[in-house]
C-alpha positions, 0 to 999 in steps of 0.5 A, a space after each residue: 324639794 326632791 334630792 338628787 343622789 345615787 339611789 342604792 336600789 336601782 330601778 330596772 325592768 326585766 327583759 320578759 316584763 319589757 316584752 309584755 309591756 311592749 304589747 300595751 299602750 296608754 289610752 285616754 278618754 279625752 278629745 285630743 288636739 295633737 299635731 301629728 297622727 299617732 296611735 290615739 283616737 280622738 273625736 276629731 273627724 279626719 281621713 285615717 283608716 279607722 271608720 267612725 260614722 256616716 253623714 249625708 253628702 253635701 255639695 263640695 264634699 270629697 267624692 272619694 269618701 262616698 259609700 257607693 254600697 249604701 247608694 246602691 241599696 238606698 239611692 241616697 248619698 252618704 259620706 264615710 267619716 273616720 277618726 283622725 288618730 292623733 298623738 297622746 301626751 303622757 305626764 307622770 307625776 311622781 311623789 318623792 316626799 319623805 313618806 314615800 321612802 318608808 316601808 319594806 320595800 320602800 314605796 318610792 322604789 315601787 313607785 319608780 318601777 311603776 313610773 319606768 314601766 309606764 314610761 316604756 309603754 308610752 315611749 314605745 308607742 311614740 307618745 310624748 312623755 314627761 316625768 316630773 318628781 315632786 315633794 314640797 315643790 316640783 323637783 327634777 324631771 324630763 322635758 317632753 320625750 318621744 321614742 324608745 331611745 329616751 328610755 335611758 334618760 328616764 332610767 337615769 333620772 329615776 336612779 338619781 333622785 331620792 326621797 326628801 322633805 314633806 309633801 305639798 301636793 297643791 303647790 306642786 300641782 299648781 306649778 305643774 299646770 303652769 308648766 303643762 297647759 296642753 291636755 294629756 293623760 296624767 298618772 299621779 303616783 303617790 301615797 296621797 298622805 297629804 290631807 291638808 293639800 290633797 283635794 285642792 291639788 287634785 282639783 287644780 289638775 282636773 281644771 286643766 281638763 287632763 285625763 287623770 289616773 291617781 295611783 295610790 301606793 301604800 305599804 301593806 302595814 299602813 293598811 294592816 299594821 302589825 305593831 303591838 306594845 309601846 312605841 315612839 313613832 316618828 313622822 317621816 316628813 316632820 320629824 315629830 315623835 309621838 309615844 303611843 301604846 298600841 292596843 287592839 282597840 287602837 289598831 281597830 280604830 286606826 284601820 277604820 279611819 284608814 279605810 274611811 280615808 281611802 273610800 273618801 279619796 276614791 269617791 272624791 276622784 269619782 266625783 271629779 271624773 278621775 280614775 283611781 286605783 290602790 296598790 300595795 308594795 307586796 303586789 308584784 309590779 308585773 301583776 299590778 300593771 298587766 292585770 289591775 292597771 289594765 282594768 282601769 282602761 288607762 293602758 290596754 
């Protein structure tokens, strides 16, 4: 499970980055069923300010929404329809298993910065937000929050939790879907290095009809390793030690398998209708969010 302690590498957003984040908002492709009028469009027709379409007038319809300009041209009654703008629930699932603590800087720190930035975007736009950590099971998290005043709650949590234990993605997703049954936009931030439970966990999330974006965070050396010679490699989650002689042929085979794994994950996400994006910790977090993440359509 995720441990709570004082994280020595604090999570903090720079003022200029915050200013640029304040111009973004989270977006979903789904039909929402919120209970308050907010910032996100759904296909539920209502009477807000955003025009959607026309339909024929029927006896009993509200005469205020007749389009008299069309009547003057066509001598037919058409009723204007509007998108009812409803609130969005944003969930952030943050992997803090032991493998996320590896790398320089640690993948976990990069992932926390990303989680904090996404939280700021959501809270600034009055979305409902939950942040949940996981490793072998669900760990510490927040209740549903709303409003920028709760950003400190998120920051405090991220600065308290540290990586520990192995990953059980399926078990964590099962618990998450029980806890959060209403549809929402889910950002899953992980290295996704749990092939045994990964696909079932992702399927479980998709069955709840969430709008899901998988954000894979890796260290550059996990894709382009620079090791050479004889090494004793320790599995960060199991503690198992494997002695290897790292040759150019072994590196080439590793790269091929890693590229194949990443491509399989991308195709798997596409088949389920999910979003997927990969980043490495050497990519500045500002560039990733303001440029690459915007291209996914999850924020704009």
